[in-house]
N, C-alpha and C positions, 0 to 999 in steps of 0.2 A: 352426408354422407354414409350414417350407419346402416347395417345390411339386417334389411325385413326378412328372416330368414322362416317366419309363423308364416307369413303370407304365399309370398312366391316360392322362397327358397334360391331366388336369387342374389347375386350380387351386384348392390351398386352401380350405375354406368360409369363413375369414377375408375373403377376397381376393370372394368372392362374396355375400358379406351387407351386405345393407341399412344405411347408416348417416350419420354426418355427412362434412361433404365436408372435416373439419381432419383433416390427417396425423396430428397428434398425438394426437388421439382415438383415431384409427385403433390407435396405437402403445399404447396408453394402455389398450384394450380387450384387445388381442391379445399385444402383450409389451411389457409395461411398463420389464422392466428394461433394454431398450434407450434410453429416456430418459437424457438427459444428471442430471439433478437425481435419478434413483434408482438410481444407479449407487455402490456402500459404498467408502470408500474405504480403503486398509491401512493397519496402525495406523503412527504416525511417532513415532518418538521423538526430542526435540528441536525446534532449529527446521527449519522446512521452508520454505524457497524456489522460487516458481514463476514463469517467465518473465510478463512483466505490460506491457500496452500502456500507453500515457501518453494523449497529449492528441489529443479528438476537436472540431474547430471547424464550424459551420456557419453561412451568415447567407444571408437572405432579399433576394431583390432584385425588382422589376416584373417577370414573366415568368419567375420561378423559384428555385430556391435551390440554393447553392455548399456541399458538405460535402468537408472537407477533415481531414486528420490527419498527424502527423509520421510519423518511422519509426523510432524507438526504444523496444526492449521491453530492461525492466530485469529483474534479480533482484537485490534487496536494494539492495546499494549497487554492483551491479555491470554494467555493459552488456553485454545477451546478447544482441543482436541490434539491429543498425547499419541496416539494409535492410527491417523488418518492412511488410508490408501490412497496415492496419487499418480502408481504408473497402472497402466492395463492394457489386456492384448487387444489391438484394434482387429488384428485377423491372425492367420495361422504364421506369419511371416513379419509384422509387423506388430510395433506400440505405443503409446502415448502416453506422456507426462504429463501431469496437470500443477500450473501454478494460475496462480487469482481467486478469484471467488469462488469459493469451493461449489456451492449448490448449481451454481451456473457450467462450471466446468465441469464436472461428472457428469450434467445432464448433456450436454456436447460429446461430452465420450461416449454416452449411450445413443448418442445421434448418428454419432459416425461407424460406431460397430454396427449398429442396424443399416449405414449406409452402403457400407460395402457388403452386408451381405445381402442385399435387395441386388445390387450390381451383379452379381457372382447370381444370383439363382435367376435375374432373368436375361444376364448373356450368355450363363453355362459357361462366365471365365472370369479369373480374378482380375480386377485391376493392376496396371505396372506399380511400383513403389511410387514412380513418379505424378502417375496418377491419383494415388492415394494423398499425395502430399496436397495436390492442388486441390482435391475435394476437403480436406481439411481448413486449406487456405480460405474457400469460399465460405464456410460456414463460420470463421473466427470473421470474418468479413460482415457474416451478415449479422453479429452481435454487437456493431460497432456503436448504434444506439446505445446500447447499456453501458459500452465501457465509457461513454461519454458522459454516463452520469456516475461514473466510479466501482461499475462491474466488471472488470474487464478477466478475459480469460488467456494466457499468453502458453502454450502448452508448447512441448517438446516432442519430436516425433520422429523415429527410428524405425528401421527395419533392415531386413535383409533382402538385396536386389538380386532375384533370382537371373535375372537375363544380363549384369552385370559380373555374378559372382560376388558380392560384398556387400559389409554393410555401408546404411547411409542416413546422413544424419539432417535432420531439417528443423530449423528456429525460425519462429513467427513474431512479429508485433501487434500490436491489438488492432491495426487495422486489415489485419491478414495481410500483410507482406511477405513472403516468404524469403529463407535463406537457406542455401544447402551449407552445412557446414565440415570442414576438412576436418577430420581426426576425433573431435572433441568439441562439445557446447556444451552451457548452462543455460537455465531461466529462472528466475524467481527471485526474491527479495536477496538471497544469499549467492546470488551467480556470479558478482565481482568477485567474490573470495574462493568460490569455487573455480571458477574458470583461471583467476593465477594461480591456484596450486597446480591444475591440470596443465598448465603452459608450459610449468617447468619440469614435469614428470613426463608427460607423454613421449610417446616414441611409435613409428609405425612399424615395427617389429614384435609391439607387446604379446603377449602369450594371453589366453583367454582370462587365467586365473591372474596375470598381472593386471590385466584391464580389471578385472574384479577391484581386484585391491585399489586401481587408482582413483575408481570412483567415490570408494568407501572412505578414503583420504582427502577427496577432494568435498565430499560430504561434510566429514568431520574439520576441516578447514574452514567452512562455511560459517559451522554450528559455532566455531569457534570467535568469529568475530562478526555475527549477524544473530541477534537474539530473536531472531523470526524461524530460523532454522534448530531444527531437533538433534542434537548427537543421538550417539549409540547411547541406549537408557539400559545401563547393565541390572538397575535395581528391579525395573519391570521387566526387564527381559523384551525391552522393544528394539529393533534394529531397524535399519533402513531396507526398504523393498527394491531388490535388484533382479530385474530381467536380463538374460540373455537371447539373442536372437542370430541362429547360425542359418544353413541350410537344412537343416533339421527341425526348423520351425523354433516356435514361441518358447522360451521355459522359464518361470521363474524360482528361485533360490528356495528352497524350505527354509523354514525358520533355525533347522541346526547349521546349513551351509551358510547365512547370512549373518547367523552367529560368529562363525568360527572365523569370517573376513574379519567383522566387526572386532572382536576380542583380541585377534592377531593385531589392529591396527591401535587400538587402544592400548594393549600391553605394551609396544614400543614405542609410545607417544608416553608412558612413564619414563621413559628413559631420556628421550627426545622428545620434549612437548610440542616443539613447532614443527617435528615431521620428519621426514626425508629431507635431503639437501640435493640439488640437481650439481653435477661437477660446472665448476667456474667455466672450462674452456672444453 
C-alpha cells in the first residue's frame, strides 16, 4: 500500500478506490494487520504484567459535561507511572477517558481520533455524537481477542450533543457493548467507589463549577479505597486531568485550575475526612 512517488508520482490504487468513509474499514480492506486487535502476541511464559490506567469519571450538568481521570498507572502491585494522562479530546465536541491496558488504550484513542477526522474530511461533515459512540464501540469490539488474553481496554466517552444541546455520557464493556449513562458514570478499578460518591452528591441542576468539584471529590473517594487510583499529589504537584465540553467545545483545565479545585477538596477533607454528606431526606 506504500506510495511509489519516485516512479509515477501517483497514489496506490487503494487510496483512489471509492469506499466507506470509515478509516477503520479502509484498514480492514487494505491493511488489516495494522489494526491493534489483529496483531498476534508473542508467546509468554509465566505471569505477564502491563501498565494499566485506572479510574475515569464523568458528570453531566445543564450546558455540558465534565470528564476527568486520576494520574496513576499500575503494574500489578507496583506504581508504574504517577503522571499518566488518561483523558484525551476525540474531536472538538467530545472526549474519551481510558481505563485498562495503557499501551493499547492510548493506541485506540489515537486511532479513534483519526477515524473521526477521516470521516469529517471525506464527508465534509462531523459525525453525530451517537455516531461517534457507535464507532468507538466497534473499535472496542475489534480488540476482543486481546481482551480475552487479559489486555482489555474499557473507555468512557463523553461529549456535547449539538443536536440535543446537552452533554451525554457513554460507557462500554470489553465486548464493545455500549450504554448511555444518566447524569454520571465511572470506569476503571476505582469506579465502584467513585460511582458511590457521585450517587449521593449528584443533582440535575449542578453548575459547571459544582460538576468540576464533584468529579474531583469522586476521584478522591476512589483513591481513598482503591490502591490503584491516585489522589491529588500535593508534594509532586500532580492533580487530576479535568476537561469540560460545552457548546463552546472541548476545554482542558490548566494546571492552576485543576490544582485550585483539588486543593479546595483536600482542605475540606482535613476537616471532614469522609467528605461532604448528602441529606438523609
